[in-house]
N, C-alpha and C positions, 0 to 999 in steps of 0.2 A: 295915210301918214307914211313918211319915208324913214323913219327912225330905225336903227338897228339895235337900239337899246330897249330891251323887254320892259324895264320900269317905266321908261318915258312913254312907251306905247300903251301899256295899261292905264297910266295916268291920263293919257290923251283919250282913251276909250271911256274912262269914267267921266270926264268933262263932257264929251260929245252925247253919250247916252244918258247920263244922270244916274247910272248904276253900272256895276259890273257884277257877274255872277261868279260863283266859285270856281267854276271850270274855266272861266277867262283867266282867273289868277293863277291856276295850276298850269294851264296851257302855255301861259306867258313864260314860265320857267321851263316846262318840260318838252314843249314842242312849239316853239314860237312860230316856225314857218306855217304849220297848219292853222295856228290862231290868226296869223295875218291873212291867210287865204280865206277863212271862213268870214272874218270880220270884213273883208273886202265885198263879200256878198251881201252882208248886213248893211254896209254902208250904201251900197247901190240900190238895194230894195227898201231900206227903212230910213236911214239917217239923211242921205243926200236930198235936197229939196228938188222935188219933181212937181207933179200935178196935185197929189194929196198933201194936205198940211200935216204937221206932226201931231196935232190933237187927234186927227182922223186915223192916223197910223197907230197911235196908242190904243185907240178904242178896237181897231181890228186886231192888233196883238192881243189885247186882253181877251176878245172873244175867241180867238183861234187857240190861244193857251188854255182857256176854259175848256173848249171842245176836246182839245188833245189831253185834257187832264194832267197838265204840267204841274210841277211842284207849286205849293202854295206861294213859297217865297219868290219863285219867278213871276207868277201872276201878280203878286204884290209890288214887285219892283216896277212893273208897267203901270199898275195903279197909281203908285206914288208920282211917277213921272208925269201921268196924265193930270193929276191933281196939281202938280207944279205948273202945268202949262194951262191951267184955268179950267179944266174939265170939271164939272160939278159931280158930286157923289152921285146924284140921281141920273145924270147922264151916263156914268160908268155902269150903274146898275141896270138901266135899261139896256145898255149894250150886252151885258152879261146875260140878260133875259132872253136875247135872241138865240142863245144856245139851246134853250128848252125844246123847241119843236124839232130841231135836227138831232141834237145829241142827247136829250133826255134830262131827267131830274138829277141823275148821279153826277154827270158832267157839270150841270149847272151848279150843283152844291159846291163844287170844288172852287169855281169863281166866286160864288156868293159868300163862301166862308172866307175866302181871301179879302174880298171887299169889306165885309163886315168887320173884320179884325182892324183893317187900315183906317176905315172911317169912324169906327166906334159906334156902329149902328146897334140899337137895343130893340128888343121885341116886347111884346106883352106876355104876361104869364097868365095861364088860365086861372080862374077863381074856383074851379071844381077839381076833384081828385082826378089825377091823370098819371099814367106811367111816363117817365122821361123817355124821350126818343133820341136825346143827343143832338148832334148836329147833322146826322145823316138820316136815312130812311127814306122811303117813298111817301110822296104825297104830302 
């Protein structure tokens, strides 16, 4: 995009991506040149149509953000876009599960918790006395 107006730019980012992060909003006002430079890289690697389709790219983003233990909100933004693109909740879960062998249970739980909240997945409660483990913990 060739606009010099930060508001137009951030609006266009939102249209193209389906989301914007808080840092995008602040950078649009505080350091527009750097936002444009970083967004150019994102456009080339992620948004521009090349060989991989957008659904595949979203799944890769979700897994890489999970492995990097990105914020829940960041992971959820990509989960929502993937759902909007027709990726099923099960496909997203299976992608997140790929993080288990390489990044471990703690990283997996970051992505899993983000997914669970977005899709409203529920679990089973034990019928025997047990200590609560919360959403974290090993195993």
